[in-house]
C-alpha positions as CSV (number, residue, x, y, z in Angstrom):
1,X,74.8,61.6,4.4
2,X,77.2,60.4,1.8
3,X,75.3,59.5,-1.4
4,X,76.6,56.3,-2.9
5,X,78.1,56.6,-6.4
6,X,75.7,56.0,-9.2
7,X,76.2,52.4,-10.6
8,X,76.9,52.0,-14.3
9,X,74.2,50.3,-16.3
10,X,74.6,48.9,-19.8
11,X,72.0,49.0,-22.5
12,X,69.1,51.3,-23.2
13,X,67.9,51.3,-19.6
14,X,70.9,53.3,-18.5
15,X,69.4,56.8,-18.9
16,X,66.1,55.9,-17.2
17,X,67.8,54.1,-14.3
18,X,70.4,56.8,-13.8
19,X,67.8,59.5,-13.9
20,X,65.7,57.6,-11.4
21,X,68.7,57.2,-9.1
22,X,69.6,60.9,-9.5
23,X,66.0,61.9,-8.7
24,X,65.9,59.7,-5.6
25,X,69.2,61.1,-4.4
26,X,68.0,64.7,-5.0
27,X,64.7,64.0,-3.2
28,X,66.6,62.6,-0.2
29,X,68.8,65.7,-0.1
30,X,65.8,68.0,-0.3
31,X,64.0,66.1,2.5
32,X,66.9,66.2,4.8
33,X,68.2,69.6,3.6
34,X,71.8,68.7,4.2
35,X,74.3,71.6,3.7
36,X,76.4,71.1,0.6
37,X,79.5,72.5,-0.9
38,X,80.7,72.5,-4.5
39,X,84.4,72.0,-4.8
40,X,85.8,73.3,-8.1
41,X,88.2,71.0,-10.0
42,X,91.9,71.3,-9.6
43,X,94.9,69.6,-11.2
44,X,94.4,66.6,-8.8
45,X,90.7,66.4,-8.3
46,X,87.6,66.8,-10.5
47,X,84.5,68.8,-9.7
48,X,82.6,67.3,-6.8
49,X,79.7,67.9,-4.4
50,X,80.4,67.5,-0.7
51,X,77.5,66.7,1.6
52,X,77.2,67.3,5.3
53,X,77.8,64.2,7.4
54,X,77.0,63.2,11.0
55,X,78.7,59.9,10.9
56,X,81.9,59.7,12.9
57,X,82.4,56.5,15.0
58,X,85.1,54.1,16.0
59,X,85.8,52.0,13.0
60,X,84.4,54.6,10.7
61,X,87.0,57.4,10.8
62,X,87.1,57.5,14.6
63,X,88.8,55.9,17.5
64,X,88.2,55.2,21.2
65,X,90.4,57.2,23.6
66,X,91.0,57.4,27.4
67,X,90.2,60.5,29.4
68,X,93.9,61.3,29.8
69,X,94.0,62.2,26.0
70,X,91.9,65.3,26.8
71,X,93.2,68.8,27.3
72,X,91.5,71.7,29.0
73,X,89.2,73.5,26.6
74,X,88.2,70.4,24.7
75,X,84.6,70.3,23.6
76,X,82.6,67.1,24.4
77,X,79.5,66.4,22.4
78,X,77.2,63.7,23.8
79,X,73.9,61.9,23.6
80,X,71.8,60.0,26.2
81,X,68.9,57.7,26.0
82,X,66.2,60.2,27.1
83,X,63.1,61.6,25.4
84,X,64.6,65.1,25.4
85,X,67.8,63.9,23.8
86,X,65.9,61.9,21.2
87,X,63.8,64.9,20.3
88,X,66.9,67.1,19.8
89,X,68.6,64.5,17.7
90,X,65.4,64.0,15.6
91,X,65.0,67.7,15.1
92,X,68.6,68.3,14.1
93,X,69.2,65.1,12.2
94,X,72.3,64.6,14.4
95,X,73.7,61.8,16.7
96,X,74.5,64.4,19.4
97,X,72.2,66.5,21.7
98,X,74.4,68.1,24.3
99,X,77.7,70.1,24.5
100,X,80.1,70.1,27.4
101,X,83.3,72.0,28.2
102,X,86.3,70.1,29.6
103,X,88.0,72.2,32.3
104,X,90.9,69.8,33.0
105,X,91.7,67.9,36.2
106,X,88.8,65.6,35.5
107,X,86.1,68.3,35.6
108,X,83.7,69.6,33.1
109,X,81.3,72.6,33.0
110,X,77.9,72.5,31.3
111,X,74.6,74.3,31.0
112,X,71.6,72.1,31.9
113,X,68.0,72.6,33.0
114,X,69.0,73.5,36.5
115,X,71.6,76.0,35.3
116,X,75.4,76.1,34.8
117,X,77.2,73.5,36.8
118,X,80.7,71.9,37.2
119,X,81.0,68.1,37.8
120,X,83.3,65.2,37.3
121,X,84.0,64.1,33.7
122,X,83.6,60.5,34.9
123,X,79.9,61.1,35.7
124,X,79.3,62.3,32.1
125,X,81.0,59.3,30.6
126,X,79.1,57.0,32.9
127,X,75.7,58.5,32.1
128,X,75.8,59.2,28.4
129,X,75.5,56.8,25.5
130,X,78.1,58.6,23.4
131,X,80.9,61.1,24.3
132,X,83.0,62.5,21.5
133,X,85.8,65.0,22.0
134,X,86.9,67.9,19.7
135,X,89.7,70.4,20.1
136,X,89.9,74.1,19.2
137,X,93.3,74.8,17.5
138,X,95.2,77.7,18.9
139,X,94.1,77.6,22.5
140,X,97.1,78.5,24.6
141,X,97.7,78.5,28.4
142,X,96.5,82.1,28.7
143,X,93.3,81.2,26.9
144,X,92.8,78.2,29.1
145,X,93.0,80.3,32.2
146,X,90.5,82.8,30.9
147,X,88.2,80.1,29.7
148,X,88.3,78.3,33.1
149,X,87.9,81.5,35.1
150,X,84.8,82.6,33.1
151,X,83.2,79.1,33.1
152,X,83.7,78.7,36.9
153,X,82.3,82.3,37.4
154,X,79.1,81.2,35.6
155,X,78.3,78.3,37.9
156,X,74.7,78.8,39.1
157,X,73.7,81.0,36.1
158,X,70.2,80.2,35.0
159,X,69.4,78.0,32.0
160,X,68.3,79.8,28.8
161,X,64.9,78.2,28.6
162,X,63.6,80.8,26.3
163,X,66.5,80.3,23.9
164,X,65.8,76.6,23.7
165,X,62.1,77.1,23.1
166,X,62.8,79.6,20.3
167,X,65.4,77.3,18.8
168,X,63.0,74.5,18.2
169,X,61.1,76.2,15.3
170,X,64.3,77.9,14.1
171,X,66.2,74.6,13.7
172,X,63.4,73.3,11.4
173,X,62.7,76.6,9.5
174,X,66.4,77.2,8.8
175,X,66.6,74.0,6.8
176,X,65.1,75.9,3.9
177,X,68.4,77.9,3.9
178,X,70.4,74.6,3.6
179,X,68.7,73.1,0.6
180,X,71.3,71.4,-1.7
181,X,73.4,73.5,-4.0
182,X,72.4,76.8,-2.4
183,X,75.7,78.9,-2.4
184,X,77.2,79.1,1.0
185,X,77.0,83.0,1.1
186,X,73.3,82.8,0.3
187,X,72.8,80.1,3.0
188,X,74.7,82.3,5.5
189,X,72.6,85.4,4.9
190,X,69.4,83.3,5.0
191,X,70.2,81.7,8.3
192,X,71.5,85.0,9.8
193,X,68.3,86.8,8.8
194,X,66.0,84.1,10.0
195,X,67.9,83.9,13.3
196,X,67.7,87.6,14.0
197,X,63.9,87.5,13.5
198,X,63.2,84.3,15.3
199,X,65.8,84.4,18.1
200,X,65.8,88.1,18.9
201,X,63.9,87.6,22.2
202,X,66.4,85.0,23.5
203,X,68.7,86.2,26.4
204,X,72.4,86.3,26.2
205,X,73.0,86.4,30.0
206,X,71.6,82.8,30.4
207,X,72.8,79.8,28.6
208,X,71.9,76.5,27.0
209,X,74.6,73.9,26.4
210,X,76.2,74.9,23.1
211,X,75.7,78.6,23.8
212,X,77.6,78.3,27.0
213,X,80.6,76.5,25.3
214,X,80.7,79.1,22.5
215,X,80.5,82.0,25.0
216,X,83.4,80.6,27.0
217,X,85.6,80.7,24.0
218,X,84.5,84.2,23.1
219,X,85.4,85.3,26.7
220,X,88.8,83.6,26.2
221,X,89.4,85.7,23.1
222,X,89.2,82.7,20.7
223,X,85.7,82.7,19.2
224,X,84.8,79.5,17.4
225,X,82.4,81.2,15.0
226,X,81.4,84.7,14.2
227,X,77.8,83.7,14.6
228,X,75.8,84.6,17.7
229,X,76.2,81.7,20.2
230,X,72.4,81.7,20.6
231,X,72.1,80.4,17.0
232,X,74.3,77.4,17.4
233,X,73.2,73.8,18.4
234,X,75.3,70.8,19.4
235,X,74.7,69.5,15.8
236,X,76.2,72.7,14.4
237,X,79.4,72.2,16.5
238,X,79.6,68.6,15.2
239,X,79.6,69.9,11.6
240,X,82.3,72.5,12.4
241,X,84.8,69.6,12.5
242,X,87.6,69.2,10.0
243,X,86.4,67.5,6.8
244,X,82.7,68.3,7.2
245,X,80.4,70.9,5.7
246,X,79.2,73.3,8.4
247,X,75.8,75.0,8.2
248,X,77.2,77.8,10.4
249,X,80.8,78.7,9.5
250,X,83.6,78.2,12.0
251,X,86.6,80.6,12.2
252,X,88.6,77.4,12.0
253,X,87.6,73.7,11.9
254,X,87.4,71.7,15.2
255,X,89.9,68.9,15.4
256,X,88.5,65.4,16.2
257,X,90.3,63.8,19.2
258,X,88.3,60.6,19.7
259,X,85.4,58.9,21.4
260,X,85.5,58.5,25.2
261,X,82.4,56.3,24.9
262,X,80.4,55.0,21.9
263,X,77.1,53.2,21.7
264,X,75.5,53.6,18.2
265,X,72.6,56.0,18.6
266,X,69.4,54.1,17.6
267,X,68.1,57.3,15.9
268,X,70.9,57.7,13.4
269,X,72.7,54.4,13.1
270,X,73.1,55.1,9.4
271,X,74.7,58.2,7.8
272,X,72.6,61.3,7.9
273,X,73.0,65.1,7.6
């Protein structure tokens, strides 16, 4: 959500109108609990507040790409027109609800309700409303081999249903840790503490979608974040991209590659956290 700049008003009504706009903007941030970051002034920029954003689309900082632009290890974030997808997007204030790992050669691996599976990328693009690709900088050929080998070895592993059920209240409760202007270090400790209490019963030998993607990178020796993969949702991965404000810190930002498919999600057609 990118708040619009406050308009300038002339006359005695300026202070009241400006105060009202600032109050409204503050209330909106509190309701959505977007992560924020204060950037100190430099010789080229003034003090500014950066706010987490979910908007990235062709024509709005994004572009459509073909499948041949992908590389093994790319992360695909998707959404589909189902009740489950809608519920996830509603709960996380995000346009994405699923994370997929691209293996190369037109194949992906993913964790779904029936367990971990591999299938053609073309099927994902055909089924989903939106498919957006990100790349992890620093993944080399050796890392790709390890990532592929581990992902393929997990095919058939059971879905982490307990983790998903525990994540539902955690996603909502942790928004208290993301209130505007909370220092990032305080937010980190708040989320970490809450996660250890609320997600401690979740298994790490079964996987939901984003947990599977993060664990694959850990097994390849290139962890995307120092946080436990069980804490991370597809929305968190989206906010780990370059230029955004992550709720859960990444070791290095993900690089946006492009959209393989884009239909504006009806839930979040406008900018949101």
